[in-house]
N, C-alpha and C positions, 0 to 999 in steps of 0.2 A: 504494500500500500504506500510506503514511503517513496518507493521508486516511481509509482504511478503519479503521486502528488508532485514530486520534483519534475517529472517529465511534462506534466500538464503546465506547470509554471513556466518552464523553459521553452516549451513549444509556443505558448502564448506570447512570450517575449520575442521569440524569433519571428512569429507571424506579424507582430507589430512592426518590427524592424524591417521586414521584407516589404510590407505594404503592397504596392503594385509593381514592385521590381521584377517579379517573374514574368509578367506580361511584357514589360519593357525589354527584358532580356531576350524573350522570344522574338520580339520585333527586331532587336539589334542583330541577332544571329541570322534571321531571315534576310535582313538588309545586307549584311556582310556576305552572305552566300550568293546573293543575286547581283553583285557588282564585280567588275573586273579589278585586277590588281592596280591598274592605272587609275581607275576611278577612285579607288580607296586611297591611293597615294596622294591624289589631288585633295583629299579630305584630311590629310596628315595622318593616315592610318598606314603604317609601314608593314605590319604583319597581321594578316587576316587571322591566322591560327592563334596568335597570342591574344588578340582581342576576343575571339570566340571563347577561348579557354577562360579568360577573365570573366566574361559575361556569364559563362556556365557555372561560376561559383555561386551565383544567385539560385540557379536551378538545383544545384547540389544541396544547398541549405534547405530549399523547399522540399526536396526528396527526403532529407533527414527528418524534417518536421512531420511529413506524412507518414513515414515509417514508424516514428516514435508514437504518433497518435494512434496508428493502426495496432501496434503492439500493446499500447495501453488499453485500448478497447478489448482486445483479446484477453489480456490479463485481468481486466475488471470483470469480464464475463466469467472467467474461471473462478475468481475470488467470490463473486456473487453466488455461483453454483455451489461452491464449497460451503459458504455460509448457510445457504439454504439446507444443505444436507446435514450440516452440523447442528443447525437449529432444530431440525426434526429429531435428531438423536438426543439433543439436550432436553427436548420436551418429553422424551421417554425416560429421562433421568441421568443421562450421561453428564459427568461433572464438566465444568467449564475448563477450557484450555488456557484461560488467562489468570494471572495473579490478581490480587486485590487492587493493584494500581494499573491494571490493563495491559501488562506486558505478557507475552507468550511464555508459558512454562517450558522448562527444559524437558527433554524426554524422560529423564530420571525422576524429576519432580512430578510429572504427570503419571508415571507408572506408580509412584507412591500414592498419589491421590486416587487412582483407579483401584489399587489394592484395598485401601481404606474404604472406598465406596462399596466394593463388593462385599467386604467383611461386614460392614454396617447393614447392607441389604439382607444378608443371610442371618445375621444376629437378630435384626428386627423381625424377620419372618419367623425365625425359630421361637423367639420369646412370645410373639403373638399367637403362634400355634399352641404353645404350652399353656398359655392362659385360657385360650378359648377351647382347647380340647382337640382331639384328632381330626374331626371333620373339617377343620380349617387348614389342613395341610395344603389345600388348594392355594392359599395365600403364598406359601413358600414356592409352590410350583409356578404361580404367576410371576413372582419376582425373578425366579431363576430363568423362566422363559423370556422375560424382558431382557435379562442380562445376555442370554444367548442371542436374542434378536439384535441387541446393540453390538455385540461382538461380530455377528455376521455382517451387519451394515458397515461397521468400521473396516472390515476386511475388503468390502466392495465399495468403499467410499470413492475411490478413483477407478473409473472404468478402465483407464489405462494408467500406468505408473506416471507420476509427475515428471514432466520434462522441463528442466530448468534452462534449456537452451534459449527459450523465448525471453526469459528474464535477463540472461547475460547479453543476448543480442540487443535487447532494448537498452540496457545499461551502456553497452559499447557505442550504440548509435547516439545516445544522449551525450556521451563524452565527446564524440566527433562533432555533434551539433554545437556544443558549447565552445569548442576550439576553432570552429570554422570561421574563416575570415572572408568577409564580403569585399568586393572591389572598393577601393578608396572613393570617397564621395566626390572629390574633384574630377577623377577619371570618369566616374559615372555621369556627372553633369556634362562633361565634355562630349561624351558619347550620345547623350540625349539631344544635345544641340546639333550633332551631326545627322541624327535621324530626321527624315522628312516628316513633317507634321500633317 
């Protein structure tokens, strides 16, 4: 979730910085590709390739933004799906995965919490059965059945094993997006003046 939050902030910043530059870059590239070397030289453009590569920096940043946003949507969908499944299990009695301050428990801490939960369920069922007599053994059965249901659902929580490639790819793209340098403003303004209006 922290990665998604950071990516959304950074992509919004990049979108604001880009403004209408991608459309202008497309026009520049089209203009450069449709003029001869001599015509470009008359406009003080000595190297078509260098100018196109510089203009493409804008399109590269736009692509980074789109990739990060797409990855964030995919991650958010996975997180929402996971929360839905965990919510259903917690409504059945599964202990929370979070500490009192909202941090995720370590695997060892959660294993301890689950062991205590199971022991409490069995103890509570056994003491209820003893007080009420043998016919209420159904209570113990129901609680154990619920534990088996939770165990089964946990084992099938992920239809496919989690793949963290999407997260690392999004993180790497976010790093590239932060480091990416757009063309200098004076160069950009010069190129806009060269373009026919």
